N, C-alpha and C positions, 0 to 999 in steps of 0.2 A: 753618585758617590764613586770615588776611585779608590780601589783597594791598593794598599801598599805591599805588593808581593811581586815576585818575578817567577815566570814559568821556567822550570828547569827540565830540559829534555829527559825523557824516561830512559833513553838508551844510555845516558851518562851514568845513571844509577844502576841500570840492570847489566850493562856489558862493560863499560869502561872503569867503573869504580874500583874493582879489585886490583886493577893493574896500575893505578895512579898512586903517586906519592902525595903526601899531605900538601906539599907546595904547588904540585901540579893541580890538584883539586881546587886550591885557593885561587890560583891564577885563572883557571877555567870558570870558576864561579864569578869572579870579577868581570870576565868578558862576557858571560852570560848576562849579568846584571846590567852591564853598560850597553848591551845590544838588545836582548829580548825584553829587558826591563824598561825600555823606553819606546814611545811611539814617535816616529818620524813626523814632524809637523807638515812636511810637503806632501808625503804620500799617505799619511794616515795609518801606515802599517808599522809593525815593529822593525826596529833598526837591524840591518844586516851586519854592519860593521861600525866601529866607532874608534875615535882617536883616543888613545889611553897613554898617559905619560908614565915614566918610571916613578915619579913621585906619587902618582895616584895609585899605582900598584903597591908601593910601599906603604902608603897611608891605609889602604883598604885591606892589605894581607898581613901586615906587620913583618914582612920578609925583608931581608937585606937586599941591597942592589945587586950583589953578586949572585945571590940565590935566584933572584927574579930573572936575571939575564940567563943563567943556566936553565932554568925552568922553562922559559920561553923557547930557548933552542930545543929542549927535549920535547916540548909539545909540537913544536913545528916539525921536527924529525919524525915524530909519530903521526904526523899529518892530522892531528886533532884541531889545530887552529891554522889560520891563514893570516899572513902578515903583509900589508901593503904599504907603500910609501905615499907621499903627499899627492902624487900624480895618479894614485890608485894602481900602480904596477905591482905585480906580485913579487915579493922578496923570498927567494927560495932558501937562502942560508944566512948565517950570522955575518959573513963578510959583506953580503949586499945590504945588510941592515946597518953596519957600522957607519957612523957618521950622519945618519938620517936624523933630521931634527923632528920629523913628524912621522909618526907610525900608526896605521890603522889596523885593528885586530878584529877577526871574526871567527866564528866556529866553521870548521870545514863541513860544507853541506854533504860531503860523502859519508860522514859519520853522524852528523846531527841533522837530519832532514826535518824540516818543519812543514807541516801541511798547510795548505792555503787557508783553511779554516782557522788554524792557530795564528797564522800571520795577521789575519783580519780581526781576530778576537781581541777587542779592546773594551768589552762590556763587563757586566757584573758577573760575579762568581756565585753559584748557588749557595745558599746558607744551609747549615746543618738542620735536619728536620726534628731532631729529638735531643733531650738531654739524658745523658747516661745515668745520672744520679736518680735512684728511686726514692721518692719522698715518702715518709711515713711519719706518724705522730712522733715516734720515738726519735728519729734522726733529725726532724725539723727543729727540735728544741735542744738537741744534744750539746751544742756549743755554747748555749746561753748562760750556763752556770760556770764557765771557765773564768778565773779571776782576771785574765787579761781582757776579756770582752766586757767585763763590768766597768762602769766609770768610777772606780775607786781611786783614792789618792793615797799617797804615802810610798815609802820605799818598797823595793821588790820584796824584801824580807817580811815587812808588815803585811803586805798584800797576801803572801803565800800563808803566813800564820793565820790570817783571818779566813782563808779558804778552806774547803773540805779536802784539799790536796796537801795539807801540811804533813800528813803521815808519809808522804813520798820523799820529803826532804828532811834530813837530820840537821838540827841546829845545835 
């Protein structure tokens, strides 16, 4: 069974979150999803970098093209992400990125280190061992007398009038 979730580095939440804008967080989460959220078929490990287009960023974040460009520049300036060209050369600034048709994005390993165990972790996640709700005779049958749970027919007004909750509503 494959769980549909992506591992987010704790350091993002613990250290960087207070200093990020909403658009920076959205872009970082897309990059995390496109890298840590996928297993490379060749290596069997989580992706380190991925090609992400402007239209993918727009679709996944709801941000405008201008905001995406500014945010990518800010994240690159903060050294939180690394941007590569099609030949996998590091692009340091926006002038080097201008005109490039293919760009690859990754998290900067200086800020987001991934342990070897997490890189290889493609298995199942443990399940919760308990249910927080305490069952008793009283709350097991609590909702059964609600008019919505009964298979009654008629308009909403008729159902409410027939129920014991009619005193709550003034007609």
